PDB file of N, H, CA, C and O in Angstrom:
ATOM      1  N   MET A   1      -6.334  -3.128  -8.804  1.00  0.00           N
ATOM      2  CA  MET A   1      -5.185  -3.216  -9.678  1.00  0.00           C
ATOM      3  C   MET A   1      -4.953  -1.853 -10.334  1.00  0.00           C
ATOM      4  O   MET A   1      -5.891  -1.218 -10.816  1.00  0.00           O
ATOM      5  N   TRP A   2      -3.711  -1.419 -10.344  1.00  0.00           N
ATOM      6  H   TRP A   2      -2.949  -1.935  -9.952  1.00  0.00           H
ATOM      7  CA  TRP A   2      -3.348  -0.130 -10.931  1.00  0.00           C
ATOM      8  C   TRP A   2      -3.239  -0.286 -12.437  1.00  0.00           C
ATOM      9  O   TRP A   2      -2.453  -1.102 -12.918  1.00  0.00           O
ATOM     10  N   ASN A   3      -4.006   0.475 -13.181  1.00  0.00           N
ATOM     11  H   ASN A   3      -4.644   1.138 -12.791  1.00  0.00           H
ATOM     12  CA  ASN A   3      -3.953   0.358 -14.637  1.00  0.00           C
ATOM     13  C   ASN A   3      -3.872   1.713 -15.341  1.00  0.00           C
ATOM     14  O   ASN A   3      -4.059   1.797 -16.555  1.00  0.00           O
ATOM     15  N   GLU A   4      -3.595   2.769 -14.581  1.00  0.00           N
ATOM     16  H   GLU A   4      -3.443   2.702 -13.595  1.00  0.00           H
ATOM     17  CA  GLU A   4      -3.478   4.091 -15.175  1.00  0.00           C
ATOM     18  C   GLU A   4      -2.012   4.440 -15.386  1.00  0.00           C
ATOM     19  O   GLU A   4      -1.171   4.065 -14.570  1.00  0.00           O
ATOM     20  N   PRO A   5      -1.692   5.144 -16.457  1.00  0.00           N
ATOM     21  CA  PRO A   5      -0.304   5.560 -16.681  1.00  0.00           C
ATOM     22  C   PRO A   5       0.172   6.470 -15.545  1.00  0.00           C
ATOM     23  O   PRO A   5      -0.595   7.259 -14.994  1.00  0.00           O
ATOM     24  N   TYR A   6       1.443   6.339 -15.216  1.00  0.00           N
ATOM     25  H   TYR A   6       2.067   5.698 -15.663  1.00  0.00           H
ATOM     26  CA  TYR A   6       2.053   7.137 -14.162  1.00  0.00           C
ATOM     27  C   TYR A   6       2.132   8.602 -14.589  1.00  0.00           C
ATOM     28  O   TYR A   6       2.434   8.901 -15.745  1.00  0.00           O
ATOM     29  N   LEU A   7       1.863   9.499 -13.668  1.00  0.00           N
ATOM     30  H   LEU A   7       1.618   9.256 -12.729  1.00  0.00           H
ATOM     31  CA  LEU A   7       2.026  10.926 -13.920  1.00  0.00           C
ATOM     32  C   LEU A   7       3.275  11.407 -13.203  1.00  0.00           C
ATOM     33  O   LEU A   7       3.399  11.242 -11.989  1.00  0.00           O
ATOM     34  N   GLU A   8       4.201  12.002 -13.946  1.00  0.00           N
ATOM     35  H   GLU A   8       4.100  12.136 -14.932  1.00  0.00           H
ATOM     36  CA  GLU A   8       5.380  12.613 -13.342  1.00  0.00           C
ATOM     37  C   GLU A   8       4.931  13.734 -12.401  1.00  0.00           C
ATOM     38  O   GLU A   8       3.823  14.256 -12.519  1.00  0.00           O
ATOM     39  N   THR A   9       5.804  14.088 -11.477  1.00  0.00           N
ATOM     40  H   THR A   9       6.705  13.664 -11.381  1.00  0.00           H
ATOM     41  CA  THR A   9       5.489  15.142 -10.512  1.00  0.00           C
ATOM     42  C   THR A   9       5.099  16.439 -11.205  1.00  0.00           C
ATOM     43  O   THR A   9       4.156  17.107 -10.781  1.00  0.00           O
ATOM     44  N   CYS A  10       5.810  16.802 -12.261  1.00  0.00           N
ATOM     45  H   CYS A  10       6.576  16.259 -12.605  1.00  0.00           H
ATOM     46  CA  CYS A  10       5.506  18.057 -12.973  1.00  0.00           C
ATOM     47  C   CYS A  10       4.112  17.999 -13.604  1.00  0.00           C
ATOM     48  O   CYS A  10       3.395  19.000 -13.626  1.00  0.00           O
ATOM     49  N   CYS A  11       3.734  16.832 -14.112  1.00  0.00           N
ATOM     50  H   CYS A  11       4.317  16.020 -14.093  1.00  0.00           H
ATOM     51  CA  CYS A  11       2.421  16.691 -14.739  1.00  0.00           C
ATOM     52  C   CYS A  11       1.305  16.654 -13.694  1.00  0.00           C
ATOM     53  O   CYS A  11       0.193  17.121 -13.943  1.00  0.00           O
ATOM     54  N   ARG A  12       1.611  16.096 -12.529  1.00  0.00           N
ATOM     55  H   ARG A  12       2.514  15.717 -12.326  1.00  0.00           H
ATOM     56  CA  ARG A  12       0.636  16.133 -11.423  1.00  0.00           C
ATOM     57  C   ARG A  12       0.379  17.582 -11.031  1.00  0.00           C
ATOM     58  O   ARG A  12      -0.763  17.974 -10.789  1.00  0.00           O
ATOM     59  N   SER A  13       1.441  18.373 -10.970  1.00  0.00           N
ATOM     60  H   SER A  13       2.368  18.055 -11.167  1.00  0.00           H
ATOM     61  CA  SER A  13       1.300  19.797 -10.641  1.00  0.00           C
ATOM     62  C   SER A  13       0.499  20.525 -11.713  1.00  0.00           C
ATOM     63  O   SER A  13      -0.354  21.356 -11.401  1.00  0.00           O
ATOM     64  N   ALA A  14       0.771  20.214 -12.964  1.00  0.00           N
ATOM     65  H   ALA A  14       1.464  19.539 -13.217  1.00  0.00           H
ATOM     66  CA  ALA A  14       0.031  20.845 -14.067  1.00  0.00           C
ATOM     67  C   ALA A  14      -1.448  20.470 -14.005  1.00  0.00           C
ATOM     68  O   ALA A  14      -2.313  21.304 -14.270  1.00  0.00           O
ATOM     69  N   LEU A  15      -1.737  19.219 -13.656  1.00  0.00           N
ATOM     70  H   LEU A  15      -1.033  18.541 -13.440  1.00  0.00           H
ATOM     71  CA  LEU A  15      -3.130  18.773 -13.513  1.00  0.00           C
ATOM     72  C   LEU A  15      -3.815  19.575 -12.405  1.00  0.00           C
ATOM     73  O   LEU A  15      -4.961  20.000 -12.559  1.00  0.00           O
ATOM     74  N   HIS A  16      -3.119  19.777 -11.303  1.00  0.00           N
ATOM     75  H   HIS A  16      -2.189  19.432 -11.178  1.00  0.00           H
ATOM     76  CA  HIS A  16      -3.703  20.543 -10.197  1.00  0.00           C
ATOM     77  C   HIS A  16      -3.917  22.003 -10.592  1.00  0.00           C
ATOM     78  O   HIS A  16      -4.965  22.572 -10.286  1.00  0.00           O
ATOM     79  N   ARG A  17      -2.941  22.620 -11.267  1.00  0.00           N
ATOM     80  H   ARG A  17      -2.090  22.158 -11.515  1.00  0.00           H
ATOM     81  CA  ARG A  17      -3.114  24.008 -11.715  1.00  0.00           C
ATOM     82  C   ARG A  17      -4.272  24.120 -12.710  1.00  0.00           C
ATOM     83  O   ARG A  17      -5.004  25.109 -12.716  1.00  0.00           O
ATOM     84  N   LEU A  18      -4.423  23.112 -13.533  1.00  0.00           N
ATOM     85  H   LEU A  18      -3.827  22.308 -13.528  1.00  0.00           H
ATOM     86  CA  LEU A  18      -5.523  23.111 -14.494  1.00  0.00           C
ATOM     87  C   LEU A  18      -6.862  23.056 -13.768  1.00  0.00           C
ATOM     88  O   LEU A  18      -7.810  23.740 -14.152  1.00  0.00           O
ATOM     89  N   LYS A  19      -6.936  22.250 -12.732  1.00  0.00           N
ATOM     90  H   LYS A  19      -6.166  21.694 -12.421  1.00  0.00           H
ATOM     91  CA  LYS A  19      -8.163  22.168 -11.924  1.00  0.00           C
ATOM     92  C   LYS A  19      -8.446  23.508 -11.256  1.00  0.00           C
ATOM     93  O   LYS A  19      -9.591  23.961 -11.224  1.00  0.00           O
ATOM     94  N   LEU A  20      -7.398  24.145 -10.718  1.00  0.00           N
ATOM     95  H   LEU A  20      -6.469  23.777 -10.744  1.00  0.00           H
ATOM     96  CA  LEU A  20      -7.568  25.430 -10.041  1.00  0.00           C
ATOM     97  C   LEU A  20      -7.983  26.540 -11.004  1.00  0.00           C
ATOM     98  O   LEU A  20      -8.617  27.511 -10.589  1.00  0.00           O
ATOM     99  N   SER A  21      -7.636  26.409 -12.274  1.00  0.00           N
ATOM    100  H   SER A  21      -7.121  25.621 -12.611  1.00  0.00           H
ATOM    101  CA  SER A  21      -7.967  27.450 -13.252  1.00  0.00           C
ATOM    102  C   SER A  21      -9.449  27.459 -13.609  1.00  0.00           C
ATOM    103  O   SER A  21      -9.938  28.423 -14.198  1.00  0.00           O
ATOM    104  N   GLY A  22     -10.163  26.397 -13.257  1.00  0.00           N
ATOM    105  H   GLY A  22      -9.765  25.615 -12.778  1.00  0.00           H
ATOM    106  CA  GLY A  22     -11.599  26.346 -13.482  1.00  0.00           C
ATOM    107  C   GLY A  22     -11.975  26.297 -14.949  1.00  0.00           C
ATOM    108  O   GLY A  22     -11.193  25.832 -15.779  1.00  0.00           O
ATOM    109  N   PRO A  23     -13.177  26.777 -15.277  1.00  0.00           N
ATOM    110  CA  PRO A  23     -13.664  26.686 -16.656  1.00  0.00           C
ATOM    111  C   PRO A  23     -12.894  27.559 -17.644  1.00  0.00           C
ATOM    112  O   PRO A  23     -12.955  27.326 -18.851  1.00  0.00           O
ATOM    113  N   ASP A  24     -12.171  28.561 -17.144  1.00  0.00           N
ATOM    114  H   ASP A  24     -12.121  28.751 -16.164  1.00  0.00           H
ATOM    115  CA  ASP A  24     -11.381  29.415 -18.040  1.00  0.00           C
ATOM    116  C   ASP A  24     -10.176  28.679 -18.600  1.00  0.00           C
ATOM    117  O   ASP A  24      -9.708  29.006 -19.690  1.00  0.00           O
ATOM    118  N   GLY A  25      -9.668  27.692 -17.876  1.00  0.00           N
ATOM    119  H   GLY A  25     -10.048  27.427 -16.990  1.00  0.00           H
ATOM    120  CA  GLY A  25      -8.533  26.913 -18.346  1.00  0.00           C
ATOM    121  C   GLY A  25      -7.216  27.665 -18.257  1.00  0.00           C
ATOM    122  O   GLY A  25      -7.125  28.737 -17.659  1.00  0.00           O
ATOM    123  N   ARG A  26      -6.195  27.069 -18.873  1.00  0.00           N
ATOM    124  H   ARG A  26      -6.269  26.198 -19.359  1.00  0.00           H
ATOM    125  CA  ARG A  26      -4.847  27.652 -18.885  1.00  0.00           C
ATOM    126  C   ARG A  26      -4.409  27.885 -20.317  1.00  0.00           C
ATOM    127  O   ARG A  26      -4.633  27.036 -21.180  1.00  0.00           O
ATOM    128  N   PRO A  27      -3.788  29.024 -20.579  1.00  0.00           N
ATOM    129  CA  PRO A  27      -3.292  29.280 -21.941  1.00  0.00           C
ATOM    130  C   PRO A  27      -2.172  28.311 -22.295  1.00  0.00           C
ATOM    131  O   PRO A  27      -1.495  27.780 -21.415  1.00  0.00           O
ATOM    132  N   GLN A  28      -1.989  28.092 -23.568  1.00  0.00           N
ATOM    133  H   GLN A  28      -2.539  28.523 -24.283  1.00  0.00           H
ATOM    134  CA  GLN A  28      -1.008  27.098 -23.993  1.00  0.00           C
ATOM    135  C   GLN A  28       0.427  27.599 -23.969  1.00  0.00           C
ATOM    136  O   GLN A  28       1.343  26.792 -24.131  1.00  0.00           O
ATOM    137  N   ASP A  29       0.662  28.856 -23.780  1.00  0.00           N
ATOM    138  H   ASP A  29      -0.081  29.512 -23.649  1.00  0.00           H
ATOM    139  CA  ASP A  29       2.033  29.364 -23.805  1.00  0.00           C
ATOM    140  C   ASP A  29       2.629  29.515 -22.398  1.00  0.00           C
ATOM    141  O   ASP A  29       3.350  30.475 -22.124  1.00  0.00           O
ATOM    142  N   GLN A  30       2.327  28.576 -21.527  1.00  0.00           N
ATOM    143  H   GLN A  30       1.741  27.796 -21.750  1.00  0.00           H
ATOM    144  CA  GLN A  30       2.860  28.567 -20.171  1.00  0.00           C
ATOM    145  C   GLN A  30       4.052  27.625 -20.073  1.00  0.00           C
ATOM    146  O   GLN A  30       4.290  26.815 -20.969  1.00  0.00           O
ATOM    147  N   ARG A  31       4.800  27.737 -18.980  1.00  0.00           N
ATOM    148  H   ARG A  31       4.607  28.395 -18.252  1.00  0.00           H
ATOM    149  CA  ARG A  31       5.975  26.879 -18.792  1.00  0.00           C
ATOM    150  C   ARG A  31       5.595  25.401 -18.707  1.00  0.00           C
ATOM    151  O   ARG A  31       6.401  24.533 -19.041  1.00  0.00           O
ATOM    152  N   ASP A  32       4.376  25.112 -18.262  1.00  0.00           N
ATOM    153  H   ASP A  32       3.721  25.817 -17.990  1.00  0.00           H
ATOM    154  CA  ASP A  32       3.959  23.721 -18.122  1.00  0.00           C
ATOM    155  C   ASP A  32       3.258  23.177 -19.372  1.00  0.00           C
ATOM    156  O   ASP A  32       2.587  22.146 -19.307  1.00  0.00           O
ATOM    157  N   GLU A  33       3.409  23.859 -20.497  1.00  0.00           N
ATOM    158  H   GLU A  33       3.953  24.696 -20.550  1.00  0.00           H
ATOM    159  CA  GLU A  33       2.758  23.412 -21.730  1.00  0.00           C
ATOM    160  C   GLU A  33       3.118  21.975 -22.111  1.00  0.00           C
ATOM    161  O   GLU A  33       2.227  21.243 -22.540  1.00  0.00           O
ATOM    162  N   PRO A  34       4.380  21.526 -21.979  1.00  0.00           N
ATOM    163  CA  PRO A  34       4.664  20.121 -22.307  1.00  0.00           C
ATOM    164  C   PRO A  34       3.828  19.143 -21.473  1.00  0.00           C
ATOM    165  O   PRO A  34       3.371  18.118 -21.980  1.00  0.00           O
ATOM    166  N   CYS A  35       3.636  19.467 -20.205  1.00  0.00           N
ATOM    167  H   CYS A  35       4.007  20.300 -19.793  1.00  0.00           H
ATOM    168  CA  CYS A  35       2.810  18.604 -19.359  1.00  0.00           C
ATOM    169  C   CYS A  35       1.336  18.696 -19.750  1.00  0.00           C
ATOM    170  O   CYS A  35       0.628  17.690 -19.749  1.00  0.00           O
ATOM    171  N   LEU A  36       0.878  19.892 -20.083  1.00  0.00           N
ATOM    172  H   LEU A  36       1.454  20.710 -20.084  1.00  0.00           H
ATOM    173  CA  LEU A  36      -0.511  20.052 -20.516  1.00  0.00           C
ATOM    174  C   LEU A  36      -0.763  19.266 -21.801  1.00  0.00           C
ATOM    175  O   LEU A  36      -1.833  18.681 -21.973  1.00  0.00           O
ATOM    176  N   ARG A  37       0.208  19.250 -22.693  1.00  0.00           N
ATOM    177  H   ARG A  37       1.077  19.725 -22.553  1.00  0.00           H
ATOM    178  CA  ARG A  37       0.072  18.460 -23.926  1.00  0.00           C
ATOM    179  C   ARG A  37       0.048  16.966 -23.611  1.00  0.00           C
ATOM    180  O   ARG A  37      -0.707  16.212 -24.225  1.00  0.00           O
ATOM    181  N   ARG A  38       0.872  16.537 -22.654  1.00  0.00           N
ATOM    182  H   ARG A  38       1.485  17.150 -22.155  1.00  0.00           H
ATOM    183  CA  ARG A  38       0.843  15.126 -22.244  1.00  0.00           C
ATOM    184  C   ARG A  38      -0.518  14.778 -21.642  1.00  0.00           C
ATOM    185  O   ARG A  38      -1.085  13.727 -21.943  1.00  0.00           O
ATOM    186  N   LEU A  39      -1.036  15.661 -20.794  1.00  0.00           N
ATOM    187  H   LEU A  39      -0.575  16.514 -20.549  1.00  0.00           H
ATOM    188  CA  LEU A  39      -2.360  15.428 -20.210  1.00  0.00           C
ATOM    189  C   LEU A  39      -3.419  15.350 -21.307  1.00  0.00           C
ATOM    190  O   LEU A  39      -4.359  14.561 -21.214  1.00  0.00           O
ATOM    191  N   GLU A  40      -3.263  16.160 -22.333  1.00  0.00           N
ATOM    192  H   GLU A  40      -2.499  16.801 -22.408  1.00  0.00           H
ATOM    193  CA  GLU A  40      -4.201  16.129 -23.463  1.00  0.00           C
ATOM    194  C   GLU A  40      -4.122  14.779 -24.182  1.00  0.00           C
ATOM    195  O   GLU A  40      -5.151  14.195 -24.524  1.00  0.00           O
ATOM    196  N   ARG A  41      -2.914  14.290 -24.408  1.00  0.00           N
ATOM    197  H   ARG A  41      -2.078  14.765 -24.131  1.00  0.00           H
ATOM    198  CA  ARG A  41      -2.764  12.984 -25.079  1.00  0.00           C
ATOM    199  C   ARG A  41      -3.346  11.845 -24.239  1.00  0.00           C
ATOM    200  O   ARG A  41      -3.815  10.840 -24.774  1.00  0.00           O
ATOM    201  N   MET A  42      -3.310  12.017 -22.927  1.00  0.00           N
ATOM    202  H   MET A  42      -2.929  12.833 -22.492  1.00  0.00           H
ATOM    203  CA  MET A  42      -3.851  11.002 -22.027  1.00  0.00           C
ATOM    204  C   MET A  42      -5.365  11.113 -21.867  1.00  0.00           C
ATOM    205  O   MET A  42      -5.988  10.258 -21.239  1.00  0.00           O
ATOM    206  N   GLY A  43      -5.955  12.160 -22.431  1.00  0.00           N
ATOM    207  H   GLY A  43      -5.449  12.856 -22.942  1.00  0.00           H
ATOM    208  CA  GLY A  43      -7.399  12.350 -22.331  1.00  0.00           C
ATOM    209  C   GLY A  43      -7.831  13.060 -21.060  1.00  0.00           C
ATOM    210  O   GLY A  43      -9.019  13.085 -20.742  1.00  0.00           O
ATOM    211  N   LEU A  44      -6.879  13.640 -20.323  1.00  0.00           N
ATOM    212  H   LEU A  44      -5.913  13.619 -20.581  1.00  0.00           H
ATOM    213  CA  LEU A  44      -7.200  14.322 -19.071  1.00  0.00           C
ATOM    214  C   LEU A  44      -7.468  15.804 -19.275  1.00  0.00           C
ATOM    215  O   LEU A  44      -8.039  16.462 -18.405  1.00  0.00           O
ATOM    216  N   ALA A  45      -7.058  16.328 -20.420  1.00  0.00           N
ATOM    217  H   ALA A  45      -6.594  15.793 -21.127  1.00  0.00           H
ATOM    218  CA  ALA A  45      -7.262  17.745 -20.744  1.00  0.00           C
ATOM    219  C   ALA A  45      -7.613  17.850 -22.221  1.00  0.00           C
ATOM    220  O   ALA A  45      -7.400  16.919 -22.997  1.00  0.00           O
ATOM    221  N   ARG A  46      -8.157  19.010 -22.592  1.00  0.00           N
ATOM    222  H   ARG A  46      -8.329  19.767 -21.962  1.00  0.00           H
ATOM    223  CA  ARG A  46      -8.435  19.278 -24.007  1.00  0.00           C
ATOM    224  C   ARG A  46      -8.040  20.714 -24.297  1.00  0.00           C
ATOM    225  O   ARG A  46      -8.069  21.572 -23.415  1.00  0.00           O
ATOM    226  N   LEU A  47      -7.673  20.961 -25.535  1.00  0.00           N
ATOM    227  H   LEU A  47      -7.649  20.264 -26.252  1.00  0.00           H
ATOM    228  CA  LEU A  47      -7.318  22.310 -25.978  1.00  0.00           C
ATOM    229  C   LEU A  47      -8.541  22.889 -26.674  1.00  0.00           C
ATOM    230  O   LEU A  47      -8.903  22.463 -27.770  1.00  0.00           O
ATOM    231  N   ASN A  48      -9.164  23.852 -26.035  1.00  0.00           N
ATOM    232  H   ASN A  48      -8.869  24.198 -25.144  1.00  0.00           H
ATOM    233  CA  ASN A  48     -10.378  24.473 -26.578  1.00  0.00           C
ATOM    234  C   ASN A  48     -10.030  25.611 -27.520  1.00  0.00           C
ATOM    235  O   ASN A  48      -9.241  26.489 -27.171  1.00  0.00           O
ATOM    236  N   ASP A  49     -10.603  25.604 -28.692  1.00  0.00           N
ATOM    237  H   ASP A  49     -11.244  24.890 -28.976  1.00  0.00           H
ATOM    238  CA  ASP A  49     -10.424  26.668 -29.681  1.00  0.00           C
ATOM    239  C   ASP A  49      -8.951  26.949 -29.977  1.00  0.00           C
ATOM    240  O   ASP A  49      -8.597  28.051 -30.397  1.00  0.00           O
ATOM    241  N   GLY A  50      -8.097  25.951 -29.756  1.00  0.00           N
ATOM    242  H   GLY A  50      -8.384  25.056 -29.414  1.00  0.00           H
ATOM    243  CA  GLY A  50      -6.684  26.138 -30.021  1.00  0.00           C
ATOM    244  C   GLY A  50      -6.025  27.179 -29.133  1.00  0.00           C
ATOM    245  O   GLY A  50      -4.945  27.674 -29.456  1.00  0.00           O
ATOM    246  N   GLN A  51      -6.658  27.514 -28.026  1.00  0.00           N
ATOM    247  H   GLN A  51      -7.535  27.111 -27.764  1.00  0.00           H
ATOM    248  CA  GLN A  51      -6.178  28.606 -27.179  1.00  0.00           C
ATOM    249  C   GLN A  51      -5.870  28.174 -25.743  1.00  0.00           C
ATOM    250  O   GLN A  51      -4.787  28.459 -25.231  1.00  0.00           O
ATOM    251  N   ARG A  52      -6.810  27.492 -25.094  1.00  0.00           N
ATOM    252  H   ARG A  52      -7.689  27.261 -25.509  1.00  0.00           H
ATOM    253  CA  ARG A  52      -6.689  27.223 -23.663  1.00  0.00           C
ATOM    254  C   ARG A  52      -6.975  25.756 -23.355  1.00  0.00           C
ATOM    255  O   ARG A  52      -7.853  25.134 -23.952  1.00  0.00           O
ATOM    256  N   PHE A  53      -6.212  25.228 -22.413  1.00  0.00           N
ATOM    257  H   PHE A  53      -5.499  25.734 -21.928  1.00  0.00           H
ATOM    258  CA  PHE A  53      -6.420  23.863 -21.945  1.00  0.00           C
ATOM    259  C   PHE A  53      -7.447  23.863 -20.819  1.00  0.00           C
ATOM    260  O   PHE A  53      -7.408  24.719 -19.935  1.00  0.00           O
ATOM    261  N   THR A  54      -8.365  22.899 -20.854  1.00  0.00           N
ATOM    262  H   THR A  54      -8.396  22.203 -21.572  1.00  0.00           H
ATOM    263  CA  THR A  54      -9.337  22.707 -19.781  1.00  0.00           C
ATOM    264  C   THR A  54      -9.367  21.228 -19.420  1.00  0.00           C
ATOM    265  O   THR A  54      -8.924  20.379 -20.194  1.00  0.00           O
ATOM    266  N   LEU A  55      -9.891  20.933 -18.243  1.00  0.00           N
ATOM    267  H   LEU A  55     -10.251  21.623 -17.615  1.00  0.00           H
ATOM    268  CA  LEU A  55     -10.006  19.549 -17.795  1.00  0.00           C
ATOM    269  C   LEU A  55     -11.142  18.833 -18.497  1.00  0.00           C
ATOM    270  O   LEU A  55     -12.178  19.428 -18.797  1.00  0.00           O
ATOM    271  N   THR A  56     -10.943  17.569 -18.752  1.00  0.00           N
ATOM    272  H   THR A  56     -10.103  17.086 -18.508  1.00  0.00           H
ATOM    273  CA  THR A  56     -12.030  16.707 -19.216  1.00  0.00           C
ATOM    274  C   THR A  56     -12.642  16.050 -17.976  1.00  0.00           C
ATOM    275  O   THR A  56     -12.117  16.199 -16.872  1.00  0.00           O
ATOM    276  N   GLU A  57     -13.718  15.344 -18.150  1.00  0.00           N
ATOM    277  H   GLU A  57     -14.144  15.223 -19.047  1.00  0.00           H
ATOM    278  CA  GLU A  57     -14.324  14.624 -17.031  1.00  0.00           C
ATOM    279  C   GLU A  57     -13.342  13.586 -16.485  1.00  0.00           C
ATOM    280  O   GLU A  57     -13.245  13.388 -15.273  1.00  0.00           O
ATOM    281  N   GLN A  58     -12.627  12.936 -17.376  1.00  0.00           N
ATOM    282  H   GLN A  58     -12.706  13.097 -18.360  1.00  0.00           H
ATOM    283  CA  GLN A  58     -11.603  11.972 -16.959  1.00  0.00           C
ATOM    284  C   GLN A  58     -10.506  12.675 -16.145  1.00  0.00           C
ATOM    285  O   GLN A  58      -9.992  12.110 -15.180  1.00  0.00           O
ATOM    286  N   GLY A  59     -10.156  13.882 -16.527  1.00  0.00           N
ATOM    287  H   GLY A  59     -10.574  14.342 -17.311  1.00  0.00           H
ATOM    288  CA  GLY A  59      -9.168  14.664 -15.792  1.00  0.00           C
ATOM    289  C   GLY A  59      -9.646  15.037 -14.400  1.00  0.00           C
ATOM    290  O   GLY A  59      -8.868  15.018 -13.446  1.00  0.00           O
ATOM    291  N   ARG A  60     -10.931  15.379 -14.280  1.00  0.00           N
ATOM    292  H   ARG A  60     -11.563  15.395 -15.054  1.00  0.00           H
ATOM    293  CA  ARG A  60     -11.497  15.687 -12.967  1.00  0.00           C
ATOM    294  C   ARG A  60     -11.445  14.463 -12.052  1.00  0.00           C
ATOM    295  O   ARG A  60     -11.116  14.565 -10.870  1.00  0.00           O
ATOM    296  N   THR A  61     -11.774  13.318 -12.621  1.00  0.00           N
ATOM    297  H   THR A  61     -12.041  13.235 -13.581  1.00  0.00           H
ATOM    298  CA  THR A  61     -11.733  12.080 -11.835  1.00  0.00           C
ATOM    299  C   THR A  61     -10.313  11.766 -11.400  1.00  0.00           C
ATOM    300  O   THR A  61     -10.080  11.410 -10.245  1.00  0.00           O
ATOM    301  N   ARG A  62      -9.362  11.894 -12.318  1.00  0.00           N
ATOM    302  H   ARG A  62      -9.552  12.183 -13.256  1.00  0.00           H
ATOM    303  CA  ARG A  62      -7.958  11.604 -11.996  1.00  0.00           C
ATOM    304  C   ARG A  62      -7.439  12.575 -10.937  1.00  0.00           C
ATOM    305  O   ARG A  62      -6.687  12.171 -10.050  1.00  0.00           O
ATOM    306  N   HIS A  63      -7.829  13.846 -11.017  1.00  0.00           N
ATOM    307  H   HIS A  63      -8.440  14.174 -11.737  1.00  0.00           H
ATOM    308  CA  HIS A  63      -7.429  14.826 -10.010  1.00  0.00           C
ATOM    309  C   HIS A  63      -7.993  14.432  -8.647  1.00  0.00           C
ATOM    310  O   HIS A  63      -7.296  14.490  -7.634  1.00  0.00           O
ATOM    311  N   ARG A  64      -9.224  14.044  -8.637  1.00  0.00           N
ATOM    312  H   ARG A  64      -9.791  13.997  -9.460  1.00  0.00           H
ATOM    313  CA  ARG A  64      -9.885  13.672  -7.377  1.00  0.00           C
ATOM    314  C   ARG A  64      -9.181  12.490  -6.714  1.00  0.00           C
ATOM    315  O   ARG A  64      -8.948  12.511  -5.505  1.00  0.00           O
ATOM    316  N   THR A  65      -8.843  11.472  -7.482  1.00  0.00           N
ATOM    317  H   THR A  65      -9.032  11.455  -8.464  1.00  0.00           H
ATOM    318  CA  THR A  65      -8.262  10.261  -6.894  1.00  0.00           C
ATOM    319  C   THR A  65      -6.760  10.369  -6.660  1.00  0.00           C
ATOM    320  O   THR A  65      -6.253   9.840  -5.670  1.00  0.00           O
ATOM    321  N   GLU A  66      -6.043  11.041  -7.546  1.00  0.00           N
ATOM    322  H   GLU A  66      -6.455  11.470  -8.350  1.00  0.00           H
ATOM    323  CA  GLU A  66      -4.581  11.065  -7.437  1.00  0.00           C
ATOM    324  C   GLU A  66      -4.058  12.276  -6.675  1.00  0.00           C
ATOM    325  O   GLU A  66      -3.100  12.147  -5.913  1.00  0.00           O
ATOM    326  N   ILE A  67      -4.646  13.419  -6.855  1.00  0.00           N
ATOM    327  H   ILE A  67      -5.425  13.524  -7.474  1.00  0.00           H
ATOM    328  CA  ILE A  67      -4.161  14.634  -6.193  1.00  0.00           C
ATOM    329  C   ILE A  67      -4.838  14.804  -4.828  1.00  0.00           C
ATOM    330  O   ILE A  67      -4.165  15.014  -3.819  1.00  0.00           O
ATOM    331  N   LEU A  68      -6.140  14.713  -4.805  1.00  0.00           N
ATOM    332  H   LEU A  68      -6.687  14.542  -5.625  1.00  0.00           H
ATOM    333  CA  LEU A  68      -6.875  14.899  -3.538  1.00  0.00           C
ATOM    334  C   LEU A  68      -6.948  13.628  -2.697  1.00  0.00           C
ATOM    335  O   LEU A  68      -7.277  13.685  -1.512  1.00  0.00           O
ATOM    336  N   LYS A  69      -6.640  12.481  -3.307  1.00  0.00           N
ATOM    337  H   LYS A  69      -6.372  12.436  -4.269  1.00  0.00           H
ATOM    338  CA  LYS A  69      -6.661  11.181  -2.616  1.00  0.00           C
ATOM    339  C   LYS A  69      -8.041  10.843  -2.051  1.00  0.00           C
ATOM    340  O   LYS A  69      -8.162  10.279  -0.964  1.00  0.00           O
ATOM    341  N   LEU A  70      -9.074  11.198  -2.810  1.00  0.00           N
ATOM    342  H   LEU A  70      -8.976  11.657  -3.694  1.00  0.00           H
ATOM    343  CA  LEU A  70     -10.448  10.891  -2.418  1.00  0.00           C
ATOM    344  C   LEU A  70     -10.914   9.640  -3.144  1.00  0.00           C
ATOM    345  O   LEU A  70     -10.410   9.336  -4.225  1.00  0.00           O
ATOM    346  N   PRO A  71     -11.865   8.909  -2.576  1.00  0.00           N
ATOM    347  CA  PRO A  71     -12.374   7.724  -3.267  1.00  0.00           C
ATOM    348  C   PRO A  71     -13.133   8.113  -4.528  1.00  0.00           C
ATOM    349  O   PRO A  71     -13.610   9.240  -4.659  1.00  0.00           O
ATOM    350  N   THR A  72     -13.236   7.176  -5.440  1.00  0.00           N
ATOM    351  H   THR A  72     -12.848   6.261  -5.334  1.00  0.00           H
ATOM    352  CA  THR A  72     -13.940   7.440  -6.698  1.00  0.00           C
ATOM    353  C   THR A  72     -15.424   7.533  -6.506  1.00  0.00           C
ATOM    354  O   THR A  72     -16.158   7.752  -7.469  1.00  0.00           O
TER     355      THR A  72
END
């Protein structure tokens, strides 16, 4: 049963870019900041030191299942 909130295409892209950025994360003053903030509200990302967004463990799992289409 599907019980996760839907991710818009732009937010899916932001999630993938966040994964690609690795532990350094993405700065908050990027064009995809609204999506990064949405991911943060969903618990998929966090804003470290008020500077850069990084993936949470939940975000890594969501990327794996939704973007890469791999089993959990």
